[in-house]
C-alpha positions, 0 to 999 in steps of 0.5 A: 203355188203348186198345182197338182198333176190331177188338175187339167189345163182347163182348170189352171186356165180358169183359175188364172182367169179368175185371178186376173179378173180379181186383180183388175177389179182391185186395181179399178177399186183402188183407182176410183177410191184413191184418185180424185175425179179431176186427176182421173179426168185429166189422165183420161183426157191426156191418154185420148190426146195421146192416142189421137196424136199417135194415130195421126202420126202413124196414118201419115207415115203409112200414107207416105209409104203407100204413096212411095209404093203406088209410084214404084209399083202402080198399086194404090192401097190406102186402107190402112192410112185411112183407117188410122186417120178415122181412128185419129179423128175418132180420138180427136172428137172424143177429146173435144167433147170431153173439154169443159 
């Protein structure tokens, strides 16, 4: 697709955003019409459980790094591990609520 030089960058950006929104809508429509509800539910559960496991692992690794840093420097900063573990708890709770 060729864009005339008279078009501004803002116009091109708006055209790109419109095309992306159309693509997202198309994918959503295909998802809801072609994939049966039990399969969609299973995929959502798998995704939420995977997110819970990943954030839990990342939280543990970040906590280990914070402990090592605290021992070596004396500074304690556990904000990142705490946030990751809270996210993991949130995903786990969503998973448990979605189970039959």
